[in-house]
Every structure is written in C-alpha cells, then in structure tokens.
C-alpha positions as CSV (number, residue, x, y, z in Angstrom):
1,M,-80.1,-30.7,10.1
2,N,-78.3,-31.9,13.2
3,L,-76.6,-29.6,15.6
4,A,-73.7,-30.8,17.8
5,L,-73.6,-29.0,21.1
6,T,-71.0,-28.2,23.8
7,S,-71.6,-26.5,27.1
8,V,-69.7,-24.4,29.6
9,G,-70.8,-24.0,33.3
10,P,-72.9,-26.3,35.5
11,S,-76.2,-24.6,34.5
12,A,-75.4,-24.9,30.9
13,D,-74.3,-28.5,31.4
14,L,-77.6,-29.4,33.0
15,L,-79.7,-27.8,30.2
16,A,-77.5,-29.4,27.5
17,H,-78.0,-32.8,29.2
18,Q,-81.8,-32.3,29.2
19,I,-81.7,-31.3,25.5
20,D,-79.6,-34.4,24.7
21,R,-82.2,-36.7,26.4
22,L,-84.8,-35.5,24.0
23,H,-83.0,-37.6,21.3
24,G,-83.7,-34.9,18.8
25,P,-81.5,-33.1,16.2
26,V,-79.6,-31.2,18.9
27,T,-77.1,-33.5,20.7
28,L,-74.5,-32.9,23.4
29,V,-71.0,-33.9,22.4
30,R,-68.8,-32.3,25.1
31,R,-69.0,-30.6,28.4
32,A,-66.2,-28.1,28.3
33,S,-64.4,-26.7,31.3
34,D,-63.3,-23.4,29.9
35,L,-63.0,-21.2,26.8
36,V,-59.8,-23.0,25.6
37,E,-61.6,-26.3,25.4
38,V,-64.6,-24.7,23.7
39,L,-62.3,-23.3,21.0
40,A,-60.6,-26.6,20.5
41,V,-63.9,-28.5,20.2
42,V,-65.3,-26.0,17.7
43,R,-62.2,-25.8,15.6
44,S,-62.0,-29.6,15.4
45,G,-65.5,-29.6,13.9
46,L,-67.0,-31.6,16.8
47,A,-69.5,-28.9,17.8
48,R,-71.4,-26.2,16.0
49,A,-73.2,-24.6,19.0
50,V,-72.1,-23.5,22.5
51,V,-74.3,-23.0,25.5
52,V,-72.7,-20.7,28.1
53,A,-73.6,-20.0,31.7
54,E,-71.0,-19.8,34.5
55,G,-67.7,-18.8,33.0
56,A,-69.3,-16.4,30.5
57,E,-66.8,-13.7,31.5
58,Q,-64.1,-15.6,29.5
59,F,-65.9,-14.9,26.3
60,G,-64.5,-11.6,25.1
61,A,-64.8,-10.0,21.7
62,E,-61.9,-12.0,20.2
63,A,-63.3,-15.3,21.4
64,M,-66.8,-14.5,20.0
65,E,-65.3,-13.4,16.7
66,A,-63.3,-16.7,16.5
67,L,-66.5,-18.7,17.1
68,E,-68.4,-16.7,14.5
69,Q,-65.7,-17.3,11.9
70,A,-65.9,-21.0,12.7
71,R,-69.7,-20.7,12.1
72,A,-70.4,-21.7,15.6
73,L,-73.6,-20.5,17.4
74,V,-73.2,-19.1,20.9
75,A,-76.1,-19.1,23.3
76,V,-76.1,-17.6,26.8
77,L,-78.4,-18.4,29.7
78,E,-80.2,-15.5,31.3
79,G,-78.4,-14.1,34.3
80,H,-74.9,-15.0,33.1
81,D,-73.5,-11.7,31.7
82,D,-76.1,-12.1,29.0
83,D,-76.4,-8.4,28.2
84,R,-72.7,-8.2,27.1
85,L,-72.7,-11.5,25.2
86,V,-75.9,-10.7,23.3
87,E,-74.3,-7.4,22.2
88,L,-71.4,-9.5,20.9
89,G,-73.7,-11.7,18.9
90,A,-74.8,-14.5,21.3
91,V,-78.3,-15.9,21.3
92,F,-80.4,-15.2,24.5
93,L,-81.9,-18.2,26.3
94,P,-84.5,-17.4,28.9
95,A,-84.0,-18.8,32.4
96,D,-87.5,-20.3,32.4
97,A,-87.1,-22.1,29.0
98,D,-87.4,-25.9,29.2
99,A,-85.2,-28.2,27.2
100,R,-87.6,-28.5,24.2
101,E,-87.9,-24.7,23.9
102,A,-84.2,-24.2,24.2
103,A,-83.6,-26.8,21.5
104,E,-86.0,-25.1,19.1
105,I,-84.3,-21.8,19.7
106,L,-80.9,-23.4,19.0
107,M,-82.1,-25.1,15.8
108,E,-83.7,-22.0,14.5
109,E,-80.7,-19.7,15.2
110,G,-78.3,-22.4,14.0
111,Q,-80.0,-22.6,10.6
112,R,-80.0,-18.9,10.3
113,A,-76.3,-18.7,11.2
114,Q,-75.4,-21.3,8.6
115,S,-77.3,-19.5,5.9
116,Q,-75.9,-16.1,6.5
117,P,-72.5,-15.1,4.8
118,L,-69.6,-14.3,7.0
119,R,-68.6,-10.7,7.3
120,Q,-65.5,-10.0,5.3
121,R,-62.4,-8.7,7.2
122,P,-58.8,-7.9,6.2
123,P,-56.6,-11.0,6.4
124,S,-54.2,-9.3,8.8
125,V,-56.8,-8.7,11.5
126,S,-58.6,-11.3,13.5
127,L,-61.4,-8.9,14.4
128,E,-62.6,-5.7,13.0
129,S,-66.2,-5.0,14.2
130,T,-66.9,-1.3,14.0
131,V,-69.0,0.8,16.4
132,E,-71.6,1.0,13.6
133,Q,-71.8,-2.8,13.5
134,W,-72.2,-2.9,17.2
135,A,-75.2,-0.6,17.1
136,Q,-76.8,-2.6,14.3
137,E,-76.4,-5.9,16.3
138,E,-77.9,-4.3,19.4
139,T,-80.9,-3.0,17.4
140,A,-81.4,-6.4,15.8
141,G,-81.1,-8.3,19.1
142,G,-83.2,-6.0,21.3
143,S,-83.2,-8.5,24.1
144,S,-81.3,-6.4,26.7
145,D,-83.1,-4.2,29.1
146,A,-79.9,-2.4,30.1
147,A,-79.2,1.0,28.9
148,P,-77.2,0.8,25.6
149,L,-73.5,1.7,25.8
150,R,-72.5,2.4,22.2
151,P,-75.1,5.0,21.2
152,E,-73.4,7.3,23.7
153,L,-70.4,7.4,21.4
154,S,-72.3,9.3,18.8
155,E,-74.1,11.7,21.2
156,P,-72.5,15.2,21.4
157,E,-73.3,15.7,25.0
158,S,-71.6,12.5,26.0
159,R,-68.3,14.0,24.9
160,N,-68.4,16.7,27.5
161,G,-66.2,14.7,29.8
162,W,-63.4,15.0,27.3
163,A,-63.9,18.5,25.8
164,A,-66.2,20.6,28.0
165,D,-63.2,22.6,29.2
166,L,-61.7,23.1,25.8
167,H,-60.7,26.7,25.2
168,V,-58.4,28.0,22.4
169,D,-57.0,31.3,21.3
170,D,-58.4,33.2,18.4
171,P,-57.8,30.8,15.4
172,A,-57.4,33.6,12.9
173,E,-54.7,35.1,15.0
174,D,-52.9,31.9,15.8
175,S,-52.9,30.1,12.4
176,G,-53.2,32.8,9.7
177,Q,-55.0,32.3,6.5
178,G,-57.0,29.3,5.4
179,I,-58.3,28.4,8.9
180,T,-61.8,28.1,7.7
181,E,-60.8,25.2,5.5
182,I,-59.6,23.0,8.4
183,L,-62.0,23.7,11.3
184,G,-64.4,20.9,10.1
185,A,-61.7,18.3,9.6
186,S,-61.8,15.1,11.5
187,G,-60.5,11.5,11.3
188,V,-57.7,9.1,12.3
189,V,-54.2,10.3,11.6
190,V,-51.5,7.6,11.9
191,V,-47.9,8.8,12.3
192,W,-45.5,6.2,11.1
193,G,-41.8,6.1,10.4
194,P,-39.1,3.5,9.7
195,H,-36.7,2.1,12.3
196,G,-33.8,4.3,13.3
197,S,-35.5,7.1,15.3
198,P,-36.7,9.4,12.6
199,G,-38.5,11.5,15.2
200,R,-42.0,9.9,14.8
201,S,-43.1,10.4,18.4
202,T,-41.9,14.0,18.6
203,V,-43.8,14.9,15.5
204,A,-46.9,13.0,16.6
205,V,-47.1,14.7,20.0
206,N,-46.4,18.2,18.8
207,M,-48.6,17.9,15.8
208,A,-51.5,16.7,18.1
209,A,-50.9,19.7,20.3
210,E,-51.1,22.1,17.3
211,I,-54.3,20.5,16.1
212,A,-55.8,20.8,19.6
213,A,-54.8,24.5,19.6
214,L,-56.8,25.0,16.5
215,G,-60.0,24.1,18.3
216,H,-60.3,20.3,17.7
217,A,-60.9,17.6,20.3
218,V,-57.7,15.6,20.0
219,T,-57.1,12.1,21.3
220,L,-53.5,11.0,21.2
221,V,-53.0,7.2,21.1
222,D,-49.7,5.4,21.6
223,L,-49.9,2.0,19.8
224,D,-46.1,1.5,19.4
225,T,-45.5,-2.1,20.5
226,W,-41.8,-1.9,20.1
227,G,-40.8,1.4,21.9
228,P,-43.7,3.4,23.3
229,S,-42.6,6.9,24.2
230,V,-45.5,9.3,24.1
231,A,-45.7,9.3,27.9
232,H,-42.0,10.1,28.3
233,V,-42.2,12.9,25.7
234,L,-45.0,14.6,27.6
235,G,-43.5,13.9,31.1
236,L,-46.3,11.6,32.2
237,L,-46.0,8.8,34.7
238,D,-46.1,5.4,33.0
239,E,-47.4,3.4,35.9
240,T,-50.5,2.4,33.9
241,A,-51.0,1.8,30.2
242,G,-54.1,3.7,29.1
243,V,-54.2,2.0,25.7
244,A,-54.2,-1.4,27.4
245,L,-57.1,-0.4,29.7
246,A,-59.1,0.8,26.7
247,C,-58.3,-2.3,24.6
248,R,-59.3,-4.5,27.5
249,A,-62.6,-2.7,27.8
250,A,-63.1,-3.0,24.0
251,D,-62.5,-6.7,24.2
252,R,-65.2,-7.0,26.8
253,N,-67.5,-4.7,24.8
254,R,-67.4,-2.2,27.7
255,L,-65.7,0.7,25.8
256,D,-68.1,3.5,26.5
257,V,-67.3,7.2,27.3
258,P,-66.7,6.6,31.0
259,A,-64.3,3.8,30.2
260,L,-62.3,6.0,27.8
261,D,-62.3,8.8,30.4
262,R,-60.8,6.4,33.0
263,A,-58.2,5.2,30.5
264,A,-57.1,8.6,29.2
265,V,-54.9,11.2,30.8
266,R,-55.8,14.9,30.3
267,V,-52.8,17.0,29.4
268,D,-53.4,20.8,29.6
269,L,-51.5,22.8,26.9
270,G,-52.3,26.4,28.0
271,G,-55.6,27.1,26.4
272,A,-56.1,23.7,24.9
273,H,-55.7,20.1,26.0
274,L,-55.0,16.6,24.8
275,D,-56.6,13.3,25.9
276,V,-53.7,10.8,25.9
277,L,-54.0,7.0,25.9
278,T,-50.5,6.2,27.0
279,G,-48.6,3.2,25.6
280,L,-47.5,0.0,27.2
281,T,-45.3,0.2,30.3
282,R,-43.2,-2.7,29.1
283,S,-42.7,-3.8,25.5
284,E,-43.3,-7.4,26.4
285,R,-46.9,-6.6,27.1
286,W,-47.6,-6.3,23.3
287,P,-50.1,-9.3,23.3
288,E,-52.5,-7.1,25.2
289,L,-53.0,-5.0,22.0
290,R,-54.9,-7.4,19.8
291,G,-56.0,-6.3,16.4
292,G,-59.7,-6.6,17.1
293,S,-59.6,-4.5,20.3
294,V,-57.5,-1.9,18.6
295,A,-60.0,-1.6,15.7
296,K,-62.8,-1.1,18.2
297,L,-60.8,1.5,20.1
298,L,-60.0,3.6,17.1
299,N,-63.6,3.4,15.8
300,A,-64.9,4.5,19.2
301,C,-62.4,7.4,19.4
302,R,-63.4,8.4,15.8
303,R,-67.0,8.7,16.7
304,M,-66.5,10.8,19.9
305,R,-68.1,14.2,19.4
306,G,-66.8,17.4,20.9
307,G,-69.2,19.2,23.3
308,A,-67.6,22.6,23.4
309,G,-65.0,22.5,20.7
310,K,-65.4,24.2,17.4
311,S,-65.4,20.9,15.5
312,E,-68.1,18.3,15.8
313,L,-65.8,15.3,15.3
314,P,-62.4,14.8,16.9
315,V,-59.1,14.2,15.4
316,V,-57.4,11.0,16.6
317,V,-53.6,11.0,16.3
318,V,-52.0,7.6,16.5
319,D,-48.3,6.9,17.1
320,V,-47.5,3.4,15.7
321,G,-44.4,1.2,15.6
322,F,-41.9,1.0,12.7
323,S,-42.6,-2.5,11.6
324,V,-45.3,-3.2,9.1
325,E,-44.4,-6.8,8.4
326,E,-47.1,-9.5,8.7
327,D,-46.0,-12.7,10.3
328,E,-47.0,-15.2,7.6
329,E,-46.9,-18.2,9.9
330,L,-49.1,-16.7,12.6
331,S,-51.5,-15.2,10.0
332,F,-52.8,-18.7,9.4
333,D,-54.0,-18.8,13.0
334,T,-56.3,-15.8,13.5
335,Q,-56.2,-16.2,17.2
336,A,-52.4,-16.0,17.6
337,P,-51.4,-12.5,18.8
338,R,-49.0,-10.7,16.6
339,R,-46.7,-7.9,17.7
340,N,-47.4,-5.7,14.6
341,A,-51.1,-6.2,14.7
342,A,-51.7,-2.8,16.4
343,T,-49.7,-1.0,13.7
344,L,-51.4,-2.9,10.8
345,V,-54.9,-2.3,12.1
346,A,-54.1,1.4,12.7
347,L,-53.0,1.7,9.1
348,E,-56.1,0.0,7.8
349,E,-58.3,2.3,10.0
350,A,-56.5,5.5,9.1
351,D,-58.0,8.4,7.2
352,L,-54.5,9.8,6.6
353,V,-51.0,8.5,7.2
354,V,-48.1,10.8,8.0
355,A,-44.8,9.1,7.1
356,V,-41.8,10.7,9.0
357,A,-38.4,10.2,7.4
358,A,-35.0,11.2,8.8
359,S,-33.2,13.5,6.4
360,D,-29.9,11.8,6.1
361,V,-28.1,9.2,4.0
362,V,-29.5,6.4,6.3
363,G,-33.0,7.6,7.0
364,L,-34.1,8.5,3.5
365,P,-33.4,5.1,1.9
366,R,-35.1,3.4,4.8
367,A,-38.2,5.4,4.4
368,A,-38.2,5.1,0.6
369,K,-37.9,1.3,0.7
370,S,-40.5,0.9,3.4
371,L,-43.2,3.2,1.9
372,P,-44.4,0.6,-0.8
373,V,-45.2,-1.8,2.0
374,V,-47.1,0.9,3.9
375,L,-49.1,1.7,0.8
376,E,-50.1,-1.9,0.6
377,R,-51.3,-1.9,4.2
378,T,-53.5,1.2,3.9
379,Q,-56.1,2.7,1.6
380,A,-55.6,6.2,3.2
381,P,-53.5,8.9,1.5
382,V,-49.9,9.2,2.6
383,M,-48.0,12.4,3.2
384,V,-44.3,12.3,3.7
385,V,-42.6,14.7,6.2
386,A,-38.8,15.0,6.0
387,N,-37.6,15.5,9.6
388,K,-34.3,16.7,11.0
389,V,-33.4,18.7,7.9
390,R,-29.9,20.2,8.3
391,K,-27.0,21.3,6.1
392,A,-24.5,19.0,7.8
393,A,-26.4,16.0,6.6
394,A,-27.8,17.2,3.2
395,G,-25.4,20.0,2.0
396,R,-25.7,23.7,1.6
397,S,-29.2,23.5,0.1
398,P,-30.7,20.7,2.3
399,R,-34.3,20.8,1.0
400,A,-33.3,20.7,-2.6
401,G,-30.8,18.0,-1.9
402,I,-33.3,15.9,0.0
403,R,-35.9,16.3,-2.7
404,E,-33.4,15.4,-5.5
405,A,-32.2,12.3,-3.6
406,W,-35.8,11.3,-2.8
407,E,-36.8,11.4,-6.5
408,A,-33.6,9.5,-7.5
409,M,-34.6,6.7,-5.1
410,G,-38.0,6.4,-6.9
411,A,-40.1,6.9,-3.8
412,P,-43.8,6.4,-4.6
413,V,-44.9,9.5,-2.6
414,P,-43.3,13.0,-2.9
415,I,-42.2,14.9,0.2
416,S,-44.8,17.4,1.3
417,D,-43.3,19.0,4.4
418,Y,-39.9,19.7,5.9
419,I,-39.0,20.1,9.6
420,S,-35.6,21.5,10.6
421,F,-33.2,19.8,13.0
422,D,-33.1,21.7,16.3
423,P,-32.0,19.3,19.0
424,T,-31.5,22.0,21.6
425,T,-35.1,23.2,21.4
426,V,-36.6,19.7,21.3
427,D,-34.4,18.4,24.2
428,R,-35.5,21.4,26.3
429,A,-39.2,20.6,25.6
430,V,-38.8,16.9,26.4
431,L,-36.9,17.7,29.6
432,D,-39.7,20.0,30.7
433,G,-42.4,17.5,29.7
434,S,-43.9,20.2,27.4
435,V,-44.6,20.7,23.7
436,L,-42.9,23.1,21.4
437,R,-46.0,25.4,21.4
438,E,-45.5,26.0,25.1
439,C,-41.7,26.3,25.5
440,A,-40.6,27.6,22.1
441,G,-43.6,29.2,20.5
442,G,-41.6,31.5,18.3
443,S,-39.0,28.9,17.1
444,A,-38.7,27.9,13.5
445,I,-39.2,24.2,14.3
446,R,-42.5,25.0,16.0
447,G,-43.7,26.9,13.0
448,E,-42.8,24.0,10.7
449,V,-44.7,21.5,12.9
450,K,-47.7,23.9,13.0
451,A,-47.6,24.0,9.2
452,V,-47.6,20.2,9.1
453,A,-50.6,20.1,11.4
454,E,-52.5,22.6,9.2
455,N,-51.7,20.5,6.1
456,V,-53.0,17.4,7.9
457,L,-56.3,19.1,8.7
458,R,-56.6,20.3,5.1
459,R,-56.1,16.8,3.8
460,L,-58.7,15.4,6.2
461,S,-61.2,18.1,5.1
462,G,-60.5,17.4,1.4
463,A,-59.1,20.9,0.8
464,E,-56.2,21.5,-1.6
465,V,-52.7,21.5,0.0
466,A,-50.2,23.9,-1.4
467,A,-46.8,22.5,-2.3
468,A,-44.0,23.1,0.1
469,E,-41.7,25.9,-0.7
470,E,-38.4,24.5,-2.0
471,E,-35.1,25.9,-3.1
472,M,-34.8,26.0,-6.9
473,V,-31.5,24.2,-6.9
474,R,-30.5,21.3,-9.1
475,E,-27.6,19.0,-9.1
476,T,-26.9,19.3,-5.4
477,S,-23.9,17.4,-3.9
478,F,-26.3,15.4,-1.7
479,G,-28.5,14.4,-4.6
480,R,-25.5,13.5,-6.8
481,R,-24.0,11.3,-4.1
482,M,-27.2,9.5,-3.4
483,S,-27.8,8.9,-7.1
484,A,-24.3,7.6,-7.5
485,W,-24.7,5.2,-4.6
486,L,-27.9,3.9,-6.2
487,R,-26.2,3.2,-9.5
488,R,-23.5,1.1,-7.9
C-alpha cells in the first residue's frame, strides 16, 4: 500500500519532506497553504493523508468530517492544537518522532482507516457526531493529557451553572392532576410551523416557560434561519447571537458547560428560569449554523443534567424555520452550507415535534400539505396544535369546524390541542417582554398553552395523552366550505 501525503505548515512541510526522502510507501505530493487547498487535493484523489502543524486552527469539526468522509487520514504534530484535533479523530505525531517513525505511524493508521467502514449519516447532514461518539473517540485515543471536556456534559454537578437557582411553585397546586407522569420527562422538542406566521415562536416561548415552571431545566434554542424572533418575544437585546456562539464552539469541539453558559442568556420567570440561546442577529448569517454544529449543540443540550431541578435531564425546546425543503443541488456537495440545514437537523434530532397551524382557511391547508414532508424528515412523533382558534375564522363552533376541515383535507396527523386567538393578551406580553404565565396567569390562552406543555411532557415520558375536548358538532359551515373547495 502506498500513501500519498500533503502537509500544512512549515513544521509539517519539513517532516513530510524528510519522509519523502526515505523513498518508501509514504510520498509527499503537495505542500498545501491552507485548509481550502487541502480539501481540494483530497477530493481530487491526489492525497490520502494530511500532516498538520501551523494552521491547525483552521481544521474544525466540519473540515475533519469532510476529510473522514473522503477516507483521508489527518495527523497532527505535537504542540499544534493537538488535544482538540485528536478529539476530532486526528492521529497524534510526537514532536521527537523522526521521519521513519512518523512514516510507520502514518502507514499503520492509514491501513486501519481504509479498513474501517464509514459511519453512516443522514444524507441531509454533512456532520452528525453525537456527544456519545465524542466520548468514545476520546477513550480510544487516550493521548491527551488535558482534562476531558465532554464528560462534563453528563455530570449532574456540572449543570449547576444552569440550574442551581431553579425554584418552582408547588407542582401539584400549579398543574393539577397527572403531574407525577411528567416530572421525569426529558428530550428535544422541536416547534415547527408552515410559512404565514402561525404563531410558532409565541407557542415555543410560552410552552418552554410552562415546562420550566413544572420544575424542568429548560433550554430554549432559536434555530430559525429565516426570521429568528425568540429574543424579541422575550424582550432581549439581540446584539449577539447565542446560537452562533454555541455552534462555533461545537465546530471547534469546545462546546463544554462554560461555553454554553457564556452563549446562553438566563431569563427569570418568577420562580423559574429559562436558558435561552438567542437566534441570528441578521438572517444573512445563516451559513454560521451548519448541520454538524447544530447536531452537536442539540446533543450537548440534551445531555445536560439539572443540579437542583426535580428532573435529572433537561427539556430542550427548539424554534425552527418554516422551510423543510432540501436543496437537491447543494446536497451533492456535503460541504456547501444550506439555509435549511439547521431545521432539518433539528427535526432529525427531535424526540417530539410540535406542529403549529393557524386556524383559518389559509393556515390549515398550508399545514396539512406540509406535514407529509415533515414526517419524512423526522422519526419523532408529531403532535399538531391548532393556534389562533376563533369564531370569526372558523364559524360558531370553531373547534368542530377546524377538526372537520382538517379531516377533509386528509392530514396525516390529527389535531391534539387548540389555542384560542387572544391578540390583546399576547401583544401585551410581547410589549412587556414577558410570558403569558407572568402577565396573564389567569387567562384562557395561558391555560391552553399550559395544557399543551403538559401534553408535551406526557408524550416525552411515554404516558398516555387524553384526547382534546371537542364540541360534538357535525356538518359545520367551515367544514363544508373547506370540503367544497377541496372538491373543486
């Protein structure tokens, strides 16, 4: 077996030149100036190994994943960010190794890399290494003397920075019956809705607040690459994008508890709190949310443990964009950023998807037609929430009319919850930068959002969810009209 080699950095160039002068199976084919040239050389098939020294900071998680998918071996010289690159899968080359020893290491590791099968990943994501895989790689490598970062993600005490001050009211008094079913729930909940402002962000923010009030450590993540609005709904300054900071740390394999603490904003909710990763400050910054970094971020948040909360594992609520389309042209190039990558990865990582539909003649068909595509993108169960329910848009019996129209459209998932249309209350909450639980605790819409939050936790815990109470009305005017339009 012959191994073609490229190098980056003066120290790596010198070692590669010495290896090439041995006239053995490892030969130098190119001295690359940066990561872009390395990727070009590897993709063209000229090289199957890379020696890195100066310039190692360019090799993030996405780049390492691309090189792995191309079956290229990456070796890093000692003293050049080797701890981080070894954790990402690079081979460690000691500083005192001569050319012959380095060539033997490269040959041995190169043969091993060629014989091992590639890890399978969904075609819509360029990178999906989980936190568990990180830990396995670190255990297998064992060459770093630095304190490991990722095991902190699974240690209960390391979550204290996020949840040590968590204090909630008596759950039995606040939520009524069935609370014991949902205290142990945890997972990633993705809130999605079609285009046309169905109220997705409002539902996501207030649902996260209700879950936090039930004693869970909640992380709210804004991954909407088209119109991020969580910061605005909560009255937060959007000078920095917390989600971009976290994804940047994930790409450099530096996403530990302190990094998440720095990226998140603590929002106090009167007896509870949310940790919020705010969205992009400008929509044109969407290339910063690459699929691989988003997958690492969600998996890290999923494994955070509450230190003082009543649940061991947190609930991660994710607000995503409306578009679930996959760019077919860009999907052939796994390194090309895609605007919908964050949404697609979130759906793949989800433990539950909450689909929010506007309850009118425009919003219902949009949601019903988009749901089949959502079901293709996720393996998680989907619960549909009809939002903005009102008589003016759906007749004198709005819930019955919405249900009848929904069934007539042949939607693949039934509606499980309804939220009334109360623009005055919602506008007041947004204007104050507060949630419904704080400014309208006794309102009907707050009670409906709270019921949605409890149903979400029941589904996460595997408990049975009671069907929503519906008016026993048939042949509503709204249902008849929608059915008639569908038959045209």
